[in-house]
PLY file of the C-alpha trace (Angstrom):
ply
format ascii 1.0
element vertex 391
property float x
property float y
property float z
element edge 390
property int vertex1
property int vertex2
end_header
0.00 0.00 0.00
1.23 3.48 -0.90
0.36 6.37 1.46
1.00 10.11 1.22
1.08 11.66 4.69
0.44 15.43 4.77
1.05 17.40 7.94
1.81 20.94 9.05
5.29 21.34 10.52
3.92 22.48 13.88
2.46 18.97 14.34
5.73 17.21 13.56
6.16 16.14 17.20
2.93 14.14 16.92
3.97 12.64 13.59
7.61 11.57 13.55
7.25 8.27 15.37
4.02 7.49 13.52
5.77 8.13 10.21
8.59 5.78 11.14
6.18 3.06 12.24
3.96 3.42 9.17
7.05 3.17 6.94
7.56 -0.34 8.29
4.21 -1.51 6.92
3.69 0.52 3.74
5.33 2.61 1.04
5.13 6.00 2.74
5.66 9.47 1.29
5.60 12.62 3.44
4.63 16.20 2.66
5.26 18.89 5.29
3.50 22.22 4.98
5.13 25.20 6.72
5.53 28.96 6.68
9.22 29.82 6.83
8.42 33.35 8.04
7.05 31.82 11.27
8.87 29.65 13.85
8.53 26.00 12.87
9.75 22.72 14.26
11.60 21.82 11.05
13.96 24.71 11.73
13.58 26.17 8.24
13.82 29.95 8.60
14.57 31.15 5.09
12.24 31.14 2.11
12.38 28.00 -0.04
12.55 28.83 -3.74
10.88 25.72 -5.10
7.17 24.99 -4.86
8.09 21.55 -3.48
11.54 20.92 -2.03
12.81 17.37 -1.58
13.87 16.38 1.93
17.27 15.30 0.64
17.94 18.93 -0.35
17.32 20.38 3.12
20.07 20.29 5.72
17.60 21.37 8.41
15.57 18.18 8.37
18.51 15.80 8.28
18.19 15.78 12.09
14.99 13.75 11.58
16.43 11.11 9.25
15.94 8.51 12.00
12.20 8.98 11.51
11.67 10.22 7.95
12.28 8.59 4.57
14.13 11.70 3.33
14.17 10.54 -0.30
10.35 10.38 -0.17
9.83 13.54 1.89
8.84 16.94 0.48
8.41 20.39 2.02
5.96 23.03 0.84
6.78 26.55 2.05
3.42 28.31 1.94
3.48 32.12 1.50
1.18 34.54 3.26
-2.44 34.34 2.16
-2.55 37.65 0.34
-3.75 38.56 -3.18
-0.13 39.09 -4.28
0.66 35.45 -3.47
-2.39 33.85 -5.11
-0.45 32.84 -8.21
2.26 31.15 -6.12
-0.38 29.34 -4.06
-1.93 28.08 -7.28
1.48 26.91 -8.50
2.00 25.03 -5.26
-1.32 23.24 -5.56
-0.43 22.21 -9.09
2.92 20.94 -7.82
1.18 18.88 -5.11
-1.27 17.47 -7.65
1.66 16.56 -9.93
3.35 14.80 -7.02
0.19 12.80 -6.37
-0.09 11.93 -10.06
3.54 10.73 -10.03
3.50 8.61 -6.86
-0.14 7.46 -7.23
-0.92 6.96 -3.51
-3.70 4.62 -2.47
-4.42 6.84 0.54
-3.81 10.52 1.29
-3.60 10.87 5.06
-3.84 14.42 6.46
-3.11 15.51 10.01
-5.80 18.14 10.62
-7.46 20.32 8.03
-5.46 21.83 5.19
-5.64 25.62 4.67
-8.46 27.13 2.60
-6.11 27.59 -0.36
-6.06 23.81 -0.75
-9.78 23.65 -1.38
-9.36 22.56 -5.04
-6.85 19.90 -3.97
-9.28 18.55 -1.36
-12.17 18.45 -3.81
-10.14 16.70 -6.52
-8.73 14.05 -4.16
-11.61 13.69 -1.70
-12.13 9.96 -2.31
-8.56 9.16 -1.24
-8.31 11.47 1.76
-8.54 10.35 5.38
-7.96 12.93 8.08
-6.86 12.84 11.71
-8.60 15.51 13.75
-6.51 16.33 16.80
-9.12 18.50 18.53
-12.64 17.16 17.86
-14.00 20.13 19.81
-11.85 23.25 19.83
-10.91 24.25 23.36
-11.59 27.70 24.79
-8.02 28.92 24.34
-8.09 28.71 20.55
-7.79 32.00 18.68
-9.49 32.45 15.30
-12.22 30.05 16.44
-14.72 31.21 13.81
-12.22 30.70 10.96
-11.19 27.28 12.23
-14.77 26.10 12.51
-15.49 27.42 9.03
-12.43 25.60 7.66
-13.48 22.38 9.36
-17.03 22.54 8.07
-15.76 23.19 4.56
-13.30 20.29 4.75
-15.92 17.89 6.09
-18.11 18.57 3.08
-15.59 16.55 1.06
-13.54 14.45 3.52
-15.74 11.66 4.87
-13.15 9.38 6.52
-12.22 10.73 9.93
-9.69 9.46 12.48
-10.14 10.61 16.10
-7.75 10.30 19.01
-10.30 9.96 21.82
-13.80 8.58 22.38
-14.85 11.11 25.01
-15.66 13.80 22.45
-16.87 11.49 19.68
-20.62 12.06 20.21
-20.27 15.82 20.62
-18.14 15.98 17.47
-20.65 13.91 15.49
-23.55 16.10 16.61
-21.74 19.37 16.00
-20.54 18.51 12.49
-23.28 16.08 11.42
-20.89 13.13 11.14
-22.04 9.52 11.04
-20.63 6.82 13.30
-19.34 4.75 10.36
-17.21 7.66 9.18
-15.06 7.60 12.32
-12.10 5.43 13.22
-10.33 5.68 16.59
-6.59 5.38 17.20
-4.38 6.22 20.17
-1.95 9.11 20.29
1.40 7.84 21.52
4.57 9.36 22.94
6.60 12.13 21.30
9.62 9.88 21.30
11.89 12.24 19.33
12.35 14.33 22.50
14.61 11.57 23.85
17.16 12.42 21.15
18.08 15.59 23.02
18.89 13.87 26.32
22.48 13.37 27.44
22.15 11.04 30.41
25.63 11.78 31.78
24.94 15.51 31.92
21.45 15.16 33.34
22.62 12.69 35.98
25.12 15.21 37.31
22.56 18.00 37.68
19.89 15.89 39.37
19.04 17.11 42.86
16.97 15.77 45.72
14.40 18.55 45.32
10.99 17.33 44.17
10.42 19.09 40.86
6.99 19.90 39.42
6.74 21.05 35.81
4.06 22.81 33.81
4.87 23.51 30.17
2.99 24.66 27.10
1.26 27.76 25.81
0.16 30.15 28.54
-3.60 30.60 28.12
-6.50 31.00 30.58
-7.92 27.51 30.00
-4.70 25.89 31.26
-5.60 26.54 34.94
-2.11 27.69 35.90
-3.40 29.80 38.80
-4.85 26.65 40.40
-1.45 24.96 40.21
0.27 27.99 41.74
-2.27 28.11 44.57
-1.82 24.39 45.26
1.96 24.78 45.28
1.69 27.80 47.60
-0.31 25.81 50.13
2.30 23.03 50.08
5.17 25.46 50.69
3.18 27.24 53.41
2.73 23.89 55.17
6.49 23.78 55.75
7.70 21.62 52.84
10.81 23.24 51.38
12.48 20.60 49.18
10.11 21.25 46.31
10.15 23.39 43.16
7.65 24.45 40.51
8.60 25.55 36.99
6.07 27.22 34.67
7.53 27.18 31.14
5.94 28.50 27.97
5.12 31.54 25.88
1.96 33.59 26.17
0.30 36.11 28.46
-0.92 35.35 31.96
-4.51 36.38 32.66
-3.69 37.05 36.32
-1.00 38.86 38.31
1.97 36.53 38.77
4.02 38.93 40.92
2.80 37.48 44.29
3.76 33.99 43.12
7.23 35.11 42.01
8.02 35.74 45.68
7.24 32.15 46.71
10.24 29.91 47.33
11.00 27.52 44.48
8.72 29.04 41.82
10.40 29.60 38.44
8.75 31.28 35.44
10.22 30.79 31.96
7.79 32.93 29.98
9.09 32.35 26.46
8.97 29.85 23.63
10.71 26.67 24.79
12.76 24.91 22.08
12.52 21.13 22.08
16.16 20.80 23.17
15.41 22.77 26.36
12.00 21.21 26.87
13.41 17.69 26.83
15.82 18.54 29.65
13.11 20.27 31.70
10.96 17.14 31.46
13.85 14.80 32.15
14.80 16.67 35.32
11.30 16.89 36.78
9.50 14.33 38.93
5.98 15.02 37.70
4.26 17.06 35.00
0.98 18.77 35.87
-1.84 19.64 33.43
-4.40 21.55 35.57
-6.55 22.38 32.55
-10.05 23.83 32.74
-10.85 22.26 29.36
-8.89 20.28 26.77
-9.01 17.71 23.99
-5.93 15.54 23.63
-2.66 16.83 24.98
0.74 16.77 23.37
2.01 17.76 26.82
1.00 14.36 28.20
2.68 12.51 25.35
5.81 14.64 25.70
5.99 13.80 29.41
5.35 10.11 28.74
8.14 10.09 26.14
10.54 10.54 29.04
8.45 8.27 31.29
7.33 11.05 33.61
3.95 10.64 35.36
1.29 13.29 34.78
-1.30 14.81 37.10
-4.18 16.01 34.92
-7.75 17.17 35.29
-10.71 15.12 34.07
-11.43 17.21 30.97
-11.58 16.32 27.26
-9.76 13.13 26.42
-7.10 13.38 29.15
-8.65 10.60 31.25
-8.31 8.28 28.22
-4.62 9.09 27.93
-3.74 8.63 31.60
-4.55 5.54 33.63
-5.33 6.76 37.15
-2.76 5.64 39.74
-0.88 3.71 37.06
0.60 6.27 34.64
-0.52 9.36 36.54
-3.36 10.85 38.52
-6.71 12.22 37.33
-8.39 14.93 39.43
-11.42 17.23 39.03
-10.79 20.57 37.30
-10.51 23.75 39.40
-10.12 21.68 42.57
-7.10 23.10 44.37
-7.42 20.70 47.30
-7.45 17.64 45.01
-4.44 19.00 43.11
-2.56 19.66 46.35
-3.27 16.14 47.59
-2.21 14.60 44.26
1.15 16.39 44.36
1.69 15.39 47.97
0.81 11.76 47.21
3.64 11.55 44.68
5.98 13.68 46.81
5.56 11.26 49.73
5.72 8.08 47.61
8.84 7.92 45.42
8.25 4.22 44.88
4.86 5.05 43.31
6.56 7.50 40.97
8.97 4.77 39.90
6.17 2.25 39.35
4.31 4.78 37.20
7.40 5.38 35.06
7.72 1.64 34.47
4.04 1.37 33.48
4.39 4.29 31.06
7.34 2.65 29.33
5.57 -0.70 29.05
2.30 0.76 27.74
3.59 3.38 25.31
6.86 1.94 24.03
5.97 -1.72 23.57
2.34 -2.15 24.62
-1.16 -1.39 23.43
-0.58 2.34 23.01
2.75 2.16 21.18
3.20 3.78 17.77
3.81 0.37 16.26
0.38 -0.80 17.37
-1.21 2.44 16.15
0.48 2.04 12.75
-0.79 -1.55 12.41
-4.31 -0.43 13.27
-4.17 2.37 10.70
-2.93 0.06 7.96
-5.79 -2.34 8.73
-8.22 0.57 8.54
-6.84 1.77 5.20
-6.93 -1.76 3.78
-10.57 -2.08 4.83
-11.34 1.21 3.08
-9.70 -0.12 -0.10
-11.88 -3.23 0.02
-15.00 -1.10 0.45
-13.88 1.03 -2.50
0 1
1 2
2 3
3 4
4 5
5 6
6 7
7 8
8 9
9 10
10 11
11 12
12 13
13 14
14 15
15 16
16 17
17 18
18 19
19 20
20 21
21 22
22 23
23 24
24 25
25 26
26 27
27 28
28 29
29 30
30 31
31 32
32 33
33 34
34 35
35 36
36 37
37 38
38 39
39 40
40 41
41 42
42 43
43 44
44 45
45 46
46 47
47 48
48 49
49 50
50 51
51 52
52 53
53 54
54 55
55 56
56 57
57 58
58 59
59 60
60 61
61 62
62 63
63 64
64 65
65 66
66 67
67 68
68 69
69 70
70 71
71 72
72 73
73 74
74 75
75 76
76 77
77 78
78 79
79 80
80 81
81 82
82 83
83 84
84 85
85 86
86 87
87 88
88 89
89 90
90 91
91 92
92 93
93 94
94 95
95 96
96 97
97 98
98 99
99 100
100 101
101 102
102 103
103 104
104 105
105 106
106 107
107 108
108 109
109 110
110 111
111 112
112 113
113 114
114 115
115 116
116 117
117 118
118 119
119 120
120 121
121 122
122 123
123 124
124 125
125 126
126 127
127 128
128 129
129 130
130 131
131 132
132 133
133 134
134 135
135 136
136 137
137 138
138 139
139 140
140 141
141 142
142 143
143 144
144 145
145 146
146 147
147 148
148 149
149 150
150 151
151 152
152 153
153 154
154 155
155 156
156 157
157 158
158 159
159 160
160 161
161 162
162 163
163 164
164 165
165 166
166 167
167 168
168 169
169 170
170 171
171 172
172 173
173 174
174 175
175 176
176 177
177 178
178 179
179 180
180 181
181 182
182 183
183 184
184 185
185 186
186 187
187 188
188 189
189 190
190 191
191 192
192 193
193 194
194 195
195 196
196 197
197 198
198 199
199 200
200 201
201 202
202 203
203 204
204 205
205 206
206 207
207 208
208 209
209 210
210 211
211 212
212 213
213 214
214 215
215 216
216 217
217 218
218 219
219 220
220 221
221 222
222 223
223 224
224 225
225 226
226 227
227 228
228 229
229 230
230 231
231 232
232 233
233 234
234 235
235 236
236 237
237 238
238 239
239 240
240 241
241 242
242 243
243 244
244 245
245 246
246 247
247 248
248 249
249 250
250 251
251 252
252 253
253 254
254 255
255 256
256 257
257 258
258 259
259 260
260 261
261 262
262 263
263 264
264 265
265 266
266 267
267 268
268 269
269 270
270 271
271 272
272 273
273 274
274 275
275 276
276 277
277 278
278 279
279 280
280 281
281 282
282 283
283 284
284 285
285 286
286 287
287 288
288 289
289 290
290 291
291 292
292 293
293 294
294 295
295 296
296 297
297 298
298 299
299 300
300 301
301 302
302 303
303 304
304 305
305 306
306 307
307 308
308 309
309 310
310 311
311 312
312 313
313 314
314 315
315 316
316 317
317 318
318 319
319 320
320 321
321 322
322 323
323 324
324 325
325 326
326 327
327 328
328 329
329 330
330 331
331 332
332 333
333 334
334 335
335 336
336 337
337 338
338 339
339 340
340 341
341 342
342 343
343 344
344 345
345 346
346 347
347 348
348 349
349 350
350 351
351 352
352 353
353 354
354 355
355 356
356 357
357 358
358 359
359 360
360 361
361 362
362 363
363 364
364 365
365 366
366 367
367 368
368 369
369 370
370 371
371 372
372 373
373 374
374 375
375 376
376 377
377 378
378 379
379 380
380 381
381 382
382 383
383 384
384 385
385 386
386 387
387 388
388 389
389 390
């Protein structure tokens, strides 16, 4: 089976291991869509001159050769969506269509909706397209919500084969977008394994301390519930526990005054974009990652933490409870419940053996078990083969 996998570069962390696993079971081609004038995880910061650039021509993505078939990988550098760039956008769509004509994929597999400019491409290839939807219901922190909903509704007029990453929001998604049950296939999101490439065990072993380290990372937005985490941490410090630290790392604006929290012992704010190289070390050094979200869908944060076998405390919102097995790979608590969050942190603080057991369970489940990328890839191939049989 021949598959063309299309994904925006900002979702590369959720795709690399899947690409590698799928390549084991099929003839896989990859197409990354990016905007070089914006920060992107491929590290391409200068305008690409070709409409489609082969992966073998780009030094920047050689770092991913462990995961990507570079000789079958292409990058599309999309310009700004302005009238002056319409001709170039049209050229790019023609180039993509020519690529499809040349490789003749059985399946075109997209990670999330493609931009509006790809409307003609979607319409022409709709029978071959299957699409993963990362957020079945957009969370409250999403900007441009109207445009995203409009894009999704347009895409779903033509794309009828949908892959979801959780069951919790399946019914709401079906009702909202008038989707039938038989159109949906469910797979599991697995760990962002590529983060382990940045870890130097000898260095990290030297800098390990006995302090219990709590980590929050990701975009700073109101729905993340960061104030609840800070209040829980404050109560723990005020109770007399001093060998504990909390790091809040990520770009964005706080919707509350953080100055009182900056005075609390052990609180560290890193209010900037965190490159993957730095993020991997922050995760590796911590004892537990906390996701105190008010609402959510899936979470790349959870899968980033699990990549380094770190347990996660998360609220029971969206699909998080499907990703974390309570008391086995982490702890699930009610949202906005500062007491429950405080108790969850203290449970792990007082039980290092439980932390260790959780790390072992994470490794077993997500690296070799039912939620590994290899298992997800096998399930997807079976799904695509079934679609071929149905015609």
